[in-house]
DSSP file (Angstrom, degrees, kcal/mol; ACC not computed):
  #  RESIDUE AA STRUCTURE BP1 BP2  ACC     N-H-->O    O-->H-N    N-H-->O    O-->H-N    TCO  KAPPA ALPHA  PHI   PSI    X-CA   Y-CA   Z-CA
    1    1 A M              0   0    0      0, 0.0     2,-0.2     0, 0.0    26,-0.0   0.000 360.0 360.0 360.0  96.5   18.5   17.7  -13.4
    2    2 A D        +     0   0    0     19,-0.1     2,-0.2    18,-0.1     0, 0.0  -0.536 360.0  49.4 -98.0 167.3   21.2   20.0  -12.2
    3    3 A G  S    S-     0   0    0     -2,-0.2    18,-2.9     2,-0.0    19,-0.4  -0.637  89.8 -39.3 106.4-162.5   23.3   22.4  -14.2
    4    4 A M  E     -A   20   0A   0     16,-0.3     2,-0.3    -2,-0.2    -2,-0.0  -0.793  47.3-160.8-109.5 147.2   22.6   25.1  -16.7
    5    5 A V  E     -A   19   0A   0     14,-2.9    14,-2.0    -2,-0.3     2,-0.4  -0.912   5.7-166.0-125.0 154.0   20.0   25.0  -19.5
    6    6 A I        +     0   0    0     -2,-0.3     2,-0.3    12,-0.2    10,-0.1  -0.998  24.1 143.4-137.1 134.6   19.6   27.0  -22.7
    7    7 A H        -     0   0    0     -2,-0.4     2,-0.1     8,-0.3     3,-0.1  -0.968  51.3 -81.4-159.9 171.7   16.4   27.0  -24.8
    8    8 A I        -     0   0    0     -2,-0.3     5,-0.1     1,-0.1     7,-0.1  -0.422  64.2 -83.0 -75.1 157.5   14.2   29.3  -26.9
    9    9 A A        +     0   0    0      5,-0.2     2,-0.3    -2,-0.1    -1,-0.1  -0.371  57.6 174.1 -61.9 135.6   11.7   31.6  -25.0
   10   10 A T        -     0   0    0      3,-1.9    15,-0.1    -3,-0.1    16,-0.1  -0.826  47.7-102.3-133.8 173.7    8.5   29.8  -24.1
   11   11 A R  S    S+     0   0    0     -2,-0.3    -1,-0.1     1,-0.2    -2,-0.0   0.873 123.1  50.8 -65.1 -36.4    5.4   30.6  -22.1
   12   12 A E  S    S+     0   0    0      1,-0.3    -1,-0.2     2,-0.0    13,-0.1   0.790 130.0   9.8 -75.4 -27.4    6.8   28.5  -19.2
   13   13 A C        -     0   0    0     12,-0.2    -3,-1.9    -5,-0.1    -1,-0.3  -0.799  55.7-172.9-155.3 109.6   10.2   30.3  -19.2
   14   14 A P        +     0   0    0      0, 0.0     2,-0.3     0, 0.0    -5,-0.2   0.491  53.3 114.3 -80.0  -3.1   11.1   33.4  -21.2
   15   15 A I        +     0   0    0      1,-0.2    -8,-0.3    -7,-0.1     4,-0.1  -0.539  35.7 175.1 -74.6 127.7   14.8   33.3  -20.3
   16   16 A T        +     0   0    0     -2,-0.3    -1,-0.2   -10,-0.1    -9,-0.1   0.514  55.0  83.4-110.7  -8.4   16.9   32.6  -23.4
   17   17 A Q  S    S-     0   0    0      1,-0.1   -10,-0.1   -11,-0.1   -12,-0.1  -0.519 100.6 -77.2 -87.8 162.1   20.3   33.0  -21.7
   18   18 A P        +     0   0    0      0, 0.0   -12,-0.2     0, 0.0    -1,-0.1  -0.357  64.9 165.8 -59.2 135.3   21.9   30.1  -19.9
   19   19 A H  E     -A    5   0A   0    -14,-2.0   -14,-2.9    -4,-0.1     5,-0.1  -0.977  42.7 -76.6-150.6 159.1   20.3   29.7  -16.5
   20   20 A P  E >   -A    4   0A   0      0, 0.0     3,-1.5     0, 0.0     4,-0.3  -0.310  34.4-133.9 -62.0 136.7   20.1   27.1  -13.7
   21   21 A A  G >  S+     0   0    0    -18,-2.9     3,-1.4     1,-0.3     6,-0.2   0.840 104.5  62.6 -61.1 -33.9   17.8   24.2  -14.4
   22   22 A M  G 3  S+     0   0    0    -19,-0.4    -1,-0.3     1,-0.3   -18,-0.1   0.691 106.6  44.5 -65.2 -20.0   16.3   24.5  -10.9
   23   23 A E  G <  S+     0   0    0     -3,-1.5     2,-0.5     4,-0.0    -1,-0.3   0.346  90.6 110.1-103.8   4.0   15.1   28.0  -11.8
   24   24 A C    <>  -     0   0    0     -3,-1.4     4,-2.1    -4,-0.3     5,-0.1  -0.692  55.1-156.4 -91.2 126.5   13.8   27.1  -15.3
   25   25 A G  H  > S+     0   0    0     -2,-0.5     4,-2.4     2,-0.2   -12,-0.2   0.819  96.4  55.4 -67.0 -31.7   10.0   27.0  -16.0
   26   26 A V  H  > S+     0   0    0      2,-0.2     4,-2.2     1,-0.2    -1,-0.2   0.926 109.9  45.1 -65.8 -45.6   10.5   24.6  -18.9
   27   27 A V  H  > S+     0   0    0      2,-0.2     4,-2.6     1,-0.2    -2,-0.2   0.901 113.7  50.2 -66.1 -39.2   12.4   22.1  -16.7
   28   28 A A  H  X S+     0   0    0     -4,-2.1     4,-2.4     1,-0.2    -2,-0.2   0.919 111.7  48.1 -65.5 -42.4    9.7   22.5  -13.9
   29   29 A A  H  X S+     0   0    0     -4,-2.4     4,-2.2     2,-0.2    -1,-0.2   0.887 113.1  47.7 -66.5 -38.5    6.9   21.9  -16.4
   30   30 A R  H  X S+     0   0    0     -4,-2.2     4,-2.6     2,-0.2    -2,-0.2   0.906 112.1  49.5 -67.8 -41.7    8.6   18.8  -17.9
   31   31 A R  H  X S+     0   0    0     -4,-2.6     4,-2.5     2,-0.2    -2,-0.2   0.903 111.7  48.8 -64.4 -40.5    9.3   17.5  -14.4
   32   32 A Q  H  X S+     0   0    0     -4,-2.4     4,-2.4     2,-0.2    -2,-0.2   0.922 112.0  48.8 -64.2 -44.6    5.6   18.0  -13.4
   33   33 A C  H  X S+     0   0    0     -4,-2.2     4,-2.2     1,-0.2    -2,-0.2   0.908 111.8  49.4 -61.1 -43.2    4.4   16.3  -16.6
   34   34 A Q  H  X S+     0   0    0     -4,-2.6     4,-2.5     1,-0.2    -2,-0.2   0.906 111.0  49.5 -64.4 -42.9    6.8   13.4  -16.0
   35   35 A E  H  X S+     0   0    0     -4,-2.5     4,-2.4     2,-0.2    -1,-0.2   0.880 110.9  49.7 -63.6 -38.6    5.6   13.0  -12.3
   36   36 A E  H  X S+     0   0    0     -4,-2.4     4,-2.2     2,-0.2    -1,-0.2   0.884 112.3  48.1 -67.4 -37.8    2.0   13.0  -13.4
   37   37 A G  H  X S+     0   0    0     -4,-2.2     4,-2.2     2,-0.2    -2,-0.2   0.896 111.7  49.0 -67.5 -40.1    2.7   10.4  -16.0
   38   38 A D  H  X S+     0   0    0     -4,-2.5     4,-2.4     2,-0.2    -2,-0.2   0.918 111.5  50.4 -63.9 -43.0    4.6    8.2  -13.6
   39   39 A S  H  X S+     0   0    0     -4,-2.4     4,-2.5     1,-0.2    -2,-0.2   0.920 110.4  48.8 -60.6 -45.2    1.7    8.5  -11.1
   40   40 A A  H  X S+     0   0    0     -4,-2.2     4,-2.5     1,-0.2    -1,-0.2   0.887 111.0  50.4 -63.0 -38.8   -0.8    7.6  -13.7
   41   41 A M  H  X S+     0   0    0     -4,-2.2     4,-2.5     2,-0.2    -1,-0.2   0.891 109.9  50.6 -65.8 -40.6    1.3    4.6  -14.7
   42   42 A R  H  X S+     0   0    0     -4,-2.4     4,-2.6     2,-0.2    -2,-0.2   0.921 111.5  47.9 -63.0 -44.9    1.6    3.5  -11.1
   43   43 A R  H  X S+     0   0    0     -4,-2.5     4,-2.8     2,-0.2    -2,-0.2   0.916 112.4  49.2 -63.4 -42.4   -2.3    3.7  -10.6
   44   44 A Q  H  X S+     0   0    0     -4,-2.5     4,-2.6     2,-0.2    -2,-0.2   0.924 112.0  48.4 -63.2 -42.6   -2.8    1.8  -13.9
   45   45 A H  H  X S+     0   0    0     -4,-2.5     4,-2.4     2,-0.2    -2,-0.2   0.917 112.8  47.6 -63.1 -42.9   -0.4   -0.9  -12.7
   46   46 A Q  H  X S+     0   0    0     -4,-2.6     4,-2.5     2,-0.2    -2,-0.2   0.906 112.3  50.2 -64.8 -42.6   -2.1   -1.1   -9.3
   47   47 A D  H  X S+     0   0    0     -4,-2.8     4,-2.3     1,-0.2    -2,-0.2   0.923 111.1  48.5 -62.1 -43.8   -5.5   -1.3  -10.9
   48   48 A E  H  X S+     0   0    0     -4,-2.6     4,-2.1     1,-0.2    -2,-0.2   0.891 112.0  49.1 -65.9 -39.2   -4.4   -4.1  -13.2
   49   49 A Q  H  X S+     0   0    0     -4,-2.4     4,-2.4     1,-0.2    -1,-0.2   0.874 109.8  52.3 -66.4 -36.1   -2.9   -6.0  -10.3
   50   50 A G  H  X S+     0   0    0     -4,-2.5     4,-2.9     2,-0.2     5,-0.2   0.898 109.0  49.6 -64.6 -40.3   -6.1   -5.6   -8.4
   51   51 A Q  H  X S+     0   0    0     -4,-2.3     4,-2.6     2,-0.2    -2,-0.2   0.907 112.1  48.1 -64.2 -42.2   -8.1   -7.0  -11.3
   52   52 A V  H  X S+     0   0    0     -4,-2.1     4,-2.2     2,-0.2    -2,-0.2   0.925 113.9  46.5 -64.5 -43.6   -5.8   -9.9  -11.6
   53   53 A T  H  X S+     0   0    0     -4,-2.4     4,-2.4     2,-0.2    -2,-0.2   0.921 113.9  48.0 -67.0 -42.3   -5.9  -10.6   -7.8
   54   54 A E  H  X S+     0   0    0     -4,-2.9     4,-2.7     1,-0.2     5,-0.2   0.921 111.7  50.6 -64.0 -41.3   -9.7  -10.2   -7.8
   55   55 A G  H  X S+     0   0    0     -4,-2.6     4,-2.3    -5,-0.2    -1,-0.2   0.873 110.2  49.4 -62.8 -37.1  -10.0  -12.5  -10.8
   56   56 A V  H  X S+     0   0    0     -4,-2.2     4,-2.7     2,-0.2    -1,-0.2   0.913 111.5  49.3 -70.8 -41.4   -7.8  -15.1   -9.1
   57   57 A R  H  X S+     0   0    0     -4,-2.4     4,-2.8     2,-0.2     5,-0.3   0.943 113.0  46.5 -62.4 -46.5   -9.9  -14.9   -5.9
   58   58 A W  H  X S+     0   0    0     -4,-2.7     4,-2.6     1,-0.2     5,-0.2   0.926 112.8  49.7 -59.9 -45.8  -13.1  -15.3   -7.8
   59   59 A H  H  X S+     0   0    0     -4,-2.3     4,-2.9    -5,-0.2    -1,-0.2   0.924 113.0  46.7 -58.9 -47.5  -11.8  -18.2   -9.8
   60   60 A R  H  X S+     0   0    0     -4,-2.7     4,-2.3     1,-0.2    -2,-0.2   0.934 115.4  44.4 -65.3 -46.4  -10.5  -20.0   -6.7
   61   61 A S  H  X S+     0   0    0     -4,-2.8     4,-1.2     1,-0.2    -1,-0.2   0.855 115.1  49.8 -67.3 -32.3  -13.8  -19.5   -4.8
   62   62 A H  H  X S+     0   0    0     -4,-2.6     4,-0.7    -5,-0.3    -2,-0.2   0.925 113.0  45.3 -69.3 -46.3  -15.8  -20.4   -7.9
   63   63 A S  H  < S+     0   0    0     -4,-2.9     3,-0.4     1,-0.2    -2,-0.2   0.819 111.6  52.6 -72.2 -27.4  -13.8  -23.6   -8.5
   64   64 A S  H  < S+     0   0    0     -4,-2.3    -1,-0.2     1,-0.2    -2,-0.2   0.785 103.6  57.9 -76.1 -25.1  -13.9  -24.6   -4.8
   65   65 A A  H  <        0   0    0     -4,-1.2    -1,-0.2     1,-0.2    -2,-0.2   0.667 360.0 360.0 -75.3 -17.8  -17.7  -24.3   -4.7
   66   66 A S     <        0   0    0     -4,-0.7    -1,-0.2    -3,-0.4    -2,-0.1   0.478 360.0 360.0 -74.1 360.0  -18.0  -26.8   -7.5
């Protein structure tokens, strides 16, 4: 997110005049939150894929033992 931003004063960034997005605490906080959410989604997806894979392995080994 390049360019200039304008917003009301917040705890993250008290600057109310136009200022660079790269220097904005609001933009940084939003970016950090987005990255944490993305990371959580990746972990959840990996966990789900692992459960499916483990379930398939168990099913195959179980069915071949019969």
